C-alpha positions as CSV (number, residue, x, y, z in Angstrom):
1,M,-0.2,0.1,0.1
2,A,3.2,2.8,0.4
3,H,2.7,2.5,-3.6
4,G,-0.6,4.1,-3.8
5,R,0.0,6.8,-0.8
6,G,2.8,7.8,-3.2
7,L,0.6,8.2,-5.8
8,E,-1.9,9.9,-3.7
9,T,0.6,12.5,-2.7
10,L,1.8,13.0,-6.1
11,L,-2.0,13.5,-7.1
12,F,-2.4,16.3,-4.9
13,W,0.5,17.8,-5.6
14,V,-0.3,18.0,-9.3
15,V,-4.1,19.0,-8.3
16,I,-2.6,21.9,-6.3
17,L,-0.3,22.9,-8.9
18,I,-3.1,23.2,-11.2
19,G,-5.0,25.4,-9.1
20,T,-2.1,27.4,-8.3
21,A,-1.5,27.7,-12.2
22,I,-5.0,29.0,-12.6
23,L,-5.6,31.2,-9.3
24,V,-2.3,33.1,-9.2
25,P,-2.7,34.7,-12.7
26,C,-6.1,36.3,-11.9
27,L,-4.9,37.4,-8.8
28,L,-1.5,38.6,-10.2
29,L,-2.0,39.8,-13.8
30,P,-4.6,43.0,-13.1
31,P,-2.6,44.6,-10.6
32,W,0.8,43.8,-12.7
33,L,-0.6,45.3,-15.4
34,D,-2.1,48.0,-13.8
35,Y,1.5,49.0,-12.3
36,Q,3.1,48.6,-15.9
37,T,0.1,51.6,-16.9
38,A,1.0,53.6,-13.9
39,Y,4.6,53.1,-14.9
40,R,4.1,54.2,-18.9
41,H,2.3,57.1,-17.5
42,R,5.2,58.0,-15.1
43,E,7.7,58.0,-17.9
44,A,5.3,60.2,-20.1
45,A,4.7,62.6,-17.6
46,G,8.9,63.1,-16.8
47,T,9.6,63.4,-20.8
48,H,6.6,65.9,-20.9
49,V,8.0,67.7,-17.8
50,E,11.8,67.6,-19.4
51,T,10.1,69.2,-22.6
52,L,8.4,72.2,-20.8
53,E,11.6,72.3,-18.8
54,R,13.7,72.8,-21.9
55,R,10.5,75.3,-23.5
56,L,10.9,77.5,-20.1
57,R,14.9,78.2,-20.1
58,G,14.0,78.7,-24.1
59,A,11.8,81.0,-23.3
60,E,13.2,83.0,-20.3
61,K,16.5,83.2,-22.6
62,R,14.5,84.9,-25.2
63,L,12.6,87.2,-22.7
64,D,16.5,88.2,-21.0
65,R,17.2,88.8,-24.4
66,L,14.0,91.3,-25.5
67,Q,14.9,93.0,-22.2
68,N,18.9,93.6,-22.3
69,D,19.3,93.2,-26.1
70,D,18.5,96.2,-28.2
71,T,20.1,94.7,-31.7
72,Y,17.8,91.3,-31.3
73,V,14.7,93.9,-30.5
74,L,15.5,95.1,-33.6
75,R,16.2,92.4,-35.6
76,L,12.9,90.8,-34.5
77,A,11.1,94.1,-35.1
78,E,12.7,93.9,-38.7
79,D,11.4,90.5,-39.3
80,E,7.9,91.3,-38.2
81,F,7.4,94.9,-40.3
82,G,9.4,94.0,-43.2
83,E,11.2,97.1,-44.9
84,T,8.6,99.6,-42.9
85,F,10.2,99.5,-39.9
86,R,14.0,99.5,-41.6
87,T,16.1,102.1,-40.0
88,P,17.6,104.4,-42.4
89,S,21.2,104.8,-43.5
90,V,21.9,101.2,-42.1
91,E,22.2,98.2,-43.9
92,T,20.9,95.0,-42.7
93,I,23.0,91.6,-42.9
94,H,21.1,88.8,-42.7
95,V,22.3,85.7,-40.1
96,D,20.9,82.5,-39.8
97,I,20.3,82.8,-36.2
98,A,20.8,78.6,-35.9
99,E,24.0,78.4,-36.7
100,S,25.4,81.7,-35.4
101,Q,23.9,81.3,-31.5
102,P,22.3,77.9,-29.7
103,A,18.9,77.0,-30.5
104,I,16.4,78.1,-28.1
105,M,13.9,75.4,-28.8
106,S,15.5,71.7,-29.6
107,E,15.4,70.0,-32.7
108,G,11.7,68.2,-33.2
109,E,10.7,70.3,-30.3
110,E,6.5,71.4,-31.2
111,A,6.5,75.1,-30.9
112,S,3.0,75.0,-30.0
113,G,1.9,74.7,-27.2
114,D,0.3,71.5,-27.1
115,P,1.1,69.0,-24.4
116,V,2.4,65.8,-24.9
117,P,-0.2,63.0,-24.9
118,L,0.1,61.1,-22.4
119,P,-0.6,57.0,-23.4
120,E,-4.0,55.9,-22.9
121,V,-4.7,53.1,-20.0
122,A,-6.6,51.4,-22.6
123,T,-4.1,51.4,-25.2
124,F,-1.5,49.7,-23.1
125,V,-3.6,47.1,-21.8
126,D,-4.8,46.2,-25.2
127,H,-0.6,46.0,-26.7
128,M,-0.3,43.7,-23.7
129,L,-3.1,41.8,-24.7
130,D,-2.8,41.3,-28.1
131,E,1.2,40.7,-27.5
132,Y,0.3,37.8,-24.5
133,P,-3.8,36.7,-25.9
134,I,-3.9,34.4,-22.7
135,T,-4.2,37.4,-20.6
136,R,-7.3,37.8,-22.1
137,L,-8.7,35.2,-19.8
138,Y,-7.2,36.3,-16.5
139,V,-8.1,40.0,-16.9
140,S,-11.3,40.1,-19.0
141,P,-14.6,40.8,-16.3
142,H,-16.7,38.0,-17.9
143,T,-13.7,35.3,-17.3
144,R,-11.8,35.7,-14.4
145,P,-14.4,35.4,-11.4
146,V,-15.2,31.9,-13.5
147,L,-10.9,31.2,-13.5
148,M,-11.0,32.3,-10.2
149,A,-13.9,30.2,-9.0
150,I,-12.4,27.5,-10.5
151,G,-8.9,27.2,-9.2
152,A,-10.4,28.0,-5.8
153,A,-12.4,25.1,-6.0
154,V,-9.2,22.9,-7.4
155,L,-7.3,23.9,-4.5
156,L,-10.1,23.1,-2.1
157,S,-10.8,19.8,-3.8
158,A,-7.1,18.9,-3.5
159,I,-6.8,20.0,0.5
160,V,-10.3,18.2,1.3
161,L,-10.3,14.8,-0.7
162,V,-7.2,14.0,-1.5
163,G,-5.0,16.0,1.5
164,R,-6.9,14.1,4.3
165,P,-5.3,11.8,6.1
166,R,-6.4,8.2,6.3
167,R,-7.0,6.8,9.3
168,A,-4.7,3.3,10.2
169,R,-7.1,0.1,10.3
170,Q,-8.4,-1.0,13.8
171,P,-7.3,-4.7,14.8
172,S,-10.4,-6.9,15.7
173,R,-11.2,-7.8,19.0
174,N,-13.0,-10.5,17.7
175,A,-10.2,-12.5,17.0
């Protein structure tokens, strides 16, 4: 009967592992996806803050030039108003600002005031669900409770049915 007890032990652990394999992803996957979404939002917000800080430094430089550099103001006025604002008897030499001075705005940065869009939660979750299709079962509000119930039932059945101790046979007193 030692062989039978070893088989019961093996069956017990197989059923425990199956129940755990069903239940653990149901418990851990949704919070993990939420964490990943929050992490992506944090990265996007950090990038947005860096962009805004660069734009602020550029605006501060420009404001300083407008307040302290008369030639800069004159050049801006000539660019804005053209020939009507030119100073008589002064010849203007056009110089490309990008080559002669450090850029106020970095390359690729938008000059408009539009904020950098944050990634949507739904987009990230859809990406994860497309990359790992099995995760749909563990995250879906329709299948997750069912899987959790199945996993809990499998674990409970392993503990109740297979994991109960056997009673030793009592020798009969009639002999």
